[in-house]
C-alpha positions in Angstrom: 101.1 67.4 92.7 103.2 64.2 93.3 105.1 66.3 95.9 106.3 64.4 99.1 106.3 67.2 101.8 103.4 69.0 100.2 101.4 65.8 100.5 102.6 64.9 104.0 101.6 68.5 105.0 97.9 68.3 103.7 97.7 64.5 105.2 98.8 65.9 108.5 96.1 68.7 108.5 93.3 66.7 106.7 93.5 69.4 103.9 92.2 69.0 100.4 94.8 71.3 98.8 97.1 74.2 99.2 95.4 77.8 99.4 97.9 80.5 99.2 97.9 84.2 99.9 100.2 86.7 98.8 100.1 89.8 100.9 101.2 92.7 98.9 100.9 93.0 95.3 103.7 95.3 94.2 107.0 94.3 92.3 107.6 91.3 94.3 104.1 90.2 95.3 102.4 90.2 91.9 105.0 88.0 89.9 104.9 85.6 92.8 101.1 85.5 92.9 101.1 84.9 89.0 103.4 81.9 89.1 101.9 80.1 92.2 98.5 80.7 90.5 99.7 78.4 87.7 99.9 75.6 90.1 97.7 76.5 93.3 94.8 78.2 94.5 96.1 81.9 95.2 94.7 85.0 96.8 96.3 88.4 95.9 95.8 90.6 98.9 96.5 94.3 99.1 95.2 96.9 101.2 95.3 99.3 98.4 91.7 98.7 97.0 92.6 100.6 93.5 95.5 98.2 93.0 93.1 95.2 93.5 90.6 96.6 91.2 93.3 97.2 88.5 94.6 93.7 88.6 91.1 92.2 88.6 90.9 94.0 85.2 94.1 92.3 84.1 96.0 95.4 84.2 99.4 96.2 86.1 100.7 99.9 86.4 104.1 98.4 87.7 104.6 96.9 84.3 106.1 93.8 85.9 103.5 91.2 85.0 103.1 89.4 81.8 99.5 90.4 81.2 98.9 87.3 79.2 99.8 85.0 82.3 98.0 87.4 84.7 94.8 87.0 82.4 95.3 83.1 82.2 95.5 82.6 86.0 92.5 85.0 86.7 90.6 82.8 84.2 91.9 79.5 85.9 90.5 81.0 89.3 87.0 81.0 87.8 87.3 77.4 86.8 88.2 76.4 90.7 91.5 74.0 90.8 94.1 76.7 90.6 94.5 80.3 89.6 94.6 83.8 91.0 92.2 86.0 92.6 92.2 89.4 94.2 90.9 91.1 97.4 91.3 93.9 99.7 88.9 92.0 102.2 90.8 90.7 105.3 88.0 88.0 105.6 88.9 86.5 102.2 92.3 85.6 104.0 90.6 83.0 106.3 90.4 80.6 103.8 93.8 80.4 103.0 96.5 78.1 104.9 99.9 79.4 103.7 100.6 83.1 103.6 103.4 84.9 101.8 104.5 88.3 103.0 105.9 90.6 100.6 105.4 94.0 102.0 108.0 96.7 101.8 110.5 97.4 104.6 112.0 100.8 104.0 114.3 103.1 106.3 112.8 106.2 108.3 114.1 109.6 108.1 117.2 108.5 110.7 118.1 105.8 108.2 116.8 102.9 110.8 114.7 100.1 109.6 110.9 100.8 109.5 109.4 97.5 110.4 105.7 99.1 110.6 104.6 97.4 107.4 105.8 94.3 108.3 104.4 94.5 111.8 101.0 95.6 110.6 101.0 92.6 108.1 101.8 90.1 111.0 99.1 91.5 113.3 96.6 91.3 110.5 97.7 87.7 109.8 97.5 86.6 113.3 93.8 87.3 113.5 93.1 84.7 110.6 95.5 82.2 111.4 94.4 78.6 112.0 96.4 75.6 113.5 98.9 74.3 110.8 99.1 77.3 109.0 102.5 78.7 107.6 103.4 82.2 107.3 106.4 82.6 104.8 108.3 86.3 104.8 110.1 87.5 101.8 110.5 91.0 102.7 114.2 92.0 103.3 115.3 92.1 106.9 118.2 91.8 109.3 119.0 88.6 110.6 116.7 87.5 113.3 113.9 90.0 112.5 111.5 87.2 111.3 111.6 85.2 114.6 112.4 88.0 117.0 110.1 90.8 115.7 107.4 88.9 113.5 106.8 85.7 115.4 105.7 87.6 118.9 103.3 89.5 116.9 101.7 86.7 115.4 101.6 84.9 118.7 100.0 87.7 120.4 97.6 88.3 117.4 96.5 84.7 117.1 96.8 83.4 120.5 98.4 80.5 118.9 101.9 78.9 119.9 104.9 79.3 117.4 106.0 75.8 115.8 103.2 74.2 117.6 100.3 75.6 116.2 101.6 77.6 113.4 105.0 77.7 111.5 107.0 80.2 109.4 109.3 80.2 106.6 111.4 82.8 105.0 112.7 83.3 101.2 114.1 86.6 100.5 112.8 88.0 97.3 115.3 88.5 94.5 113.1 90.4 92.0 114.9 92.8 89.7 112.3 95.6 88.6 112.2 96.1 85.0 114.3 93.0 84.2 112.5 90.7 81.6 115.5 88.5 81.5 116.5 87.6 85.1 112.8 86.9 86.5 111.4 85.1 89.4 111.6 81.6 87.8 114.9 82.0 86.5 116.9 83.1 89.8 117.5 80.6 92.2 115.6 81.0 95.2 116.9 80.7 98.7 114.3 78.9 101.3 114.1 78.3 104.8 111.6 77.2 107.6 111.2 77.3 111.3 111.5 73.2 111.7 113.4 70.7 109.4 110.2 69.6 108.2 108.8 73.0 107.4 112.0 74.1 105.6 111.5 71.0 103.4 107.8 71.9 102.8 108.7 75.6 101.9 111.6 74.4 99.8 109.3 72.2 97.8 106.6 74.8 97.6 109.0 77.3 95.7 110.7 74.4 93.7 107.1 74.0 92.0 107.6 77.5 90.2 111.2 78.3 90.2 112.8 76.5 87.3 116.4 77.9 88.3 116.1 75.6 91.4 116.3 76.5 95.1 119.0 76.6 97.8 117.5 75.4 101.5 119.4 77.5 104.0 120.3 75.8 107.3 118.3 78.4 109.3 116.2 81.3 108.8 118.7 83.7 110.2 121.2 82.5 107.3 118.6 83.1 104.8 117.9 86.5 106.0 121.7 87.3 106.2 122.2 86.1 102.6 119.7 88.8 101.3 121.2 91.5 103.5 124.6 90.9 102.2 123.8 90.7 98.6 123.0 94.2 98.4 125.5 95.4 100.9 128.3 94.1 99.0 127.0 95.5 95.7 126.5 98.9 97.5 130.2 98.7 98.8 131.5 97.9 95.4 129.5 100.8 93.9 130.8 103.2 96.5 134.3 102.3 95.7 133.8 103.2 92.2 132.0 106.4 93.2 134.9 107.4 95.5 137.3 107.0 92.4 135.0 109.4 90.5 135.5 111.9 93.2 139.2 111.6 93.1 139.6 111.5 89.2 137.4 114.4 88.9 139.9 116.3 90.9 142.7 114.8 88.9 140.8 115.9 85.7 140.6 112.2 84.1 137.8 110.3 83.0 136.5 107.5 85.3 135.2 105.6 82.7 138.4 105.6 80.6 140.2 104.2 83.9 137.7 101.6 84.3 138.1 100.7 80.5 141.7 100.2 80.9 141.7 98.4 84.3 139.0 96.2 82.9 141.2 94.6 80.5 142.6 92.5 83.6 140.8 89.1 83.6 139.9 89.7 87.4 138.9 93.4 87.6 135.2 93.8 88.7 133.9 96.5 86.3 131.4 98.2 88.3 130.2 101.6 87.2 129.8 104.9 89.2 126.3 106.2 89.6 123.4 107.1 91.7 122.4 104.3 94.1 118.7 104.4 94.7 115.8 101.8 94.7 114.3 99.6 97.2 117.1 97.4 98.0 120.9 98.6 97.4 120.2 101.9 99.1 118.3 100.3 101.9 119.5 96.9 102.9 122.9 97.8 104.1 121.3 99.9 107.0 119.4 96.8 108.1 122.6 94.9 108.4 124.3 97.9 110.1 121.4 98.2 112.5 121.8 94.6 113.5 125.4 94.9 113.9 125.3 98.0 116.2 122.5 96.4 118.4 125.2 93.6 119.1 127.9 96.2 119.9 129.8 96.3 116.6 129.9 99.4 114.4 130.2 98.6 110.8 132.8 100.7 109.3 133.0 99.5 105.6 129.1 99.3 105.0 128.5 102.6 106.5 131.1 104.2 104.9 130.1 103.0 101.4 126.6 104.2 102.2 128.1 107.8 103.0 129.9 108.0 99.8 126.9 106.7 97.8 124.5 109.0 99.6 126.5 112.2 98.7 126.8 111.5 95.0 123.7 113.5 93.9 125.3 116.5 95.8 128.5 116.1 93.9 126.5 116.0 90.6 124.6 119.3 91.2 127.8 121.1 92.4 129.7 120.0 89.3 126.7 121.1 86.8 126.9 124.4 88.8 130.8 124.7 88.5 130.5 123.9 84.9 127.8 126.5 84.2 129.8 129.3 85.9 132.9 128.3 83.6 130.5 128.9 80.7 129.6 132.4 82.1 126.0 131.5 83.3 124.8 133.8 86.0 122.9 130.7 87.6 120.0 132.3 89.5 116.8 131.9 87.5 118.3 130.1 84.7 116.6 126.8 83.4 117.8 123.0 83.9 116.3 119.8 82.6 116.9 116.5 84.3 116.1 113.5 82.2 114.7 110.5 84.1 113.3 110.2 87.6 113.0 106.5 88.2 116.1 104.6 90.1 116.7 102.8 86.9 116.2 102.5 83.2 113.0 101.5 81.4 111.1 101.1 84.6 108.5 103.0 86.3 109.8 102.4 89.8 111.0 105.7 91.5 111.3 104.1 95.1 114.2 105.9 96.9 115.2 107.7 93.8 118.4 109.9 94.5 117.5 111.9 91.3 115.3 114.0 93.6 118.2 114.9 95.6 119.8 116.5 92.3 116.7 118.5 91.7 116.6 119.8 95.3 120.2 120.8 95.2 120.1 122.6 91.8 116.8 124.4 93.0 118.9 125.7 96.0 121.4 127.2 93.8 118.5 129.2 92.3 118.0 127.2 89.1 114.6 126.5 87.5 114.4 122.6 87.3 112.1 120.6 85.2 112.1 116.9 85.3 111.1 114.7 82.2 110.2 111.1 82.6 108.0 109.1 80.3 107.8 106.2 82.6 106.5 108.0 85.7 103.0 108.1 86.9 103.2 111.9 87.8 100.5 111.8 90.6 102.3 109.1 92.6 105.6 111.2 92.1 104.0 114.2 93.3 102.2 112.5 96.3 105.5 110.7 97.1 108.2 113.6 96.8 106.3 116.8 96.2 107.7 117.3 92.8 106.2 117.9 89.4 107.6 115.3 86.8 106.7 115.9 83.2 105.7 113.2 80.8 106.5 115.0 78.1 108.2 118.5 77.4 105.8 121.2 77.3 107.6 123.7 75.0 110.9 123.9 72.8 112.5 126.4 74.8 116.2 125.3 75.5 117.8 124.9 78.8 121.1 126.2 80.2 121.8 122.8 81.7 120.7 119.2 81.2 121.5 116.3 83.5 121.2 112.9 81.9 120.0 110.8 85.0 118.4 107.7 83.7 119.2 106.0 80.4 115.4 105.2 79.3 115.6 103.9 75.6 113.4 107.0 74.8 116.5 109.3 75.6 118.4 107.6 72.9 116.4 109.6 70.5 116.3 112.9 72.3 117.4 115.8 70.5 119.9 117.7 72.6 120.6 120.2 69.9 117.0 121.4 70.0 116.7 121.8 73.8 120.2 123.3 74.4 122.0 126.8 73.7 125.7 127.3 72.6 126.8 127.5 76.0 124.7 125.0 77.7 126.0 122.4 80.1 125.5 118.5 79.4 126.1 116.2 82.6 126.1 112.5 81.7 125.4 110.4 84.9 125.2 107.2 83.2 127.9 107.4 80.6 125.7 106.4 77.6 125.9 109.7 75.6 128.3 110.4 72.9 131.4 111.9 75.1 132.1 114.5 72.5 128.6 116.0 73.1 128.6 116.3 77.0 130.8 118.5 79.3 131.2 115.8 81.9 130.1 112.4 83.0 130.2 110.6 86.1 
């Protein structure tokens, strides 16, 4: 490549080429590995050997990869100059000189940041780092985390000196699972580095694959903060309309009707009420709040929005029960069906899904609840949440209540008449069903 900063990086280190390692091959890491594999030598690394074997065969259970592209870069690797290979062997990482970390950054049961995956990845990389190597983090964190939490681990594990022997970068991921339009290459990429020269290098590296362009942030903390507020802003906006839904339910008017009317003004932001789950929006605000509280500031707006959004599943379940009582259902022992378990439509990703909260609430009222989702890996759902999700309905027996939780395309053809009784309750969370056939919608 005729790349100024990449060439300088290679010349300074007497290297022949860039050899990237992508750490973590989930929804973020795999698309990144494929795109970089078109230009550079790339090692896709994951501690899950089953995942590595699947990808080596050219298969992807997350459905994020373009399988033709995946197979092409696997074939390129066999030819030598670029391409993508996979491994779960830590020894294979030693041949790389740039490492991109895409491991998850969840929250714990107390809604505090769980940095263990990030720390473990940093410890592992510290053991394979050589002088001149660069570690780039993409995992969502609070401002300061990369330099204050990850760098000391890298130094301790490697015995090398930060910004003298090795360097770091930060470029927050912006992957939207299930979205085939707004993809890695078409979303502008924020980049940063631990020195001005490394910032230029990191920026040019991503520029090689992101056609939408890049934005070089003035510091790593700025880049970290930019990602945190992207999702916190969306979370607060959704919490506002969710609170409106709670108010309008008491008034007895339809929230979507109100939004349609208000949306006729050019500057009204037409957010929709709903469940807020997933790997980002329902998690990232807690990272920002954690940092704020560590500095002595209690964030009122961010946390109030989180409380509203976290309580929406309980509201849905309670509303369903009230509607059933009005229709003379005895509740205890009656049957309910939840359509969808993922956190969004047409995607198998169920990380931090709030549908499980509806399931648990309805069960506590005494209902027998089935969950139907054709997109789900049922074994993974069972392992993660302890619930049985059906890939197909096992009988034609009607239900006393149906909650349309996720608007998968398959549910557009769902025969509600077949699976309901005369007095059954239908609750539409997404507001996509014919309003004349539902008892209520969010």
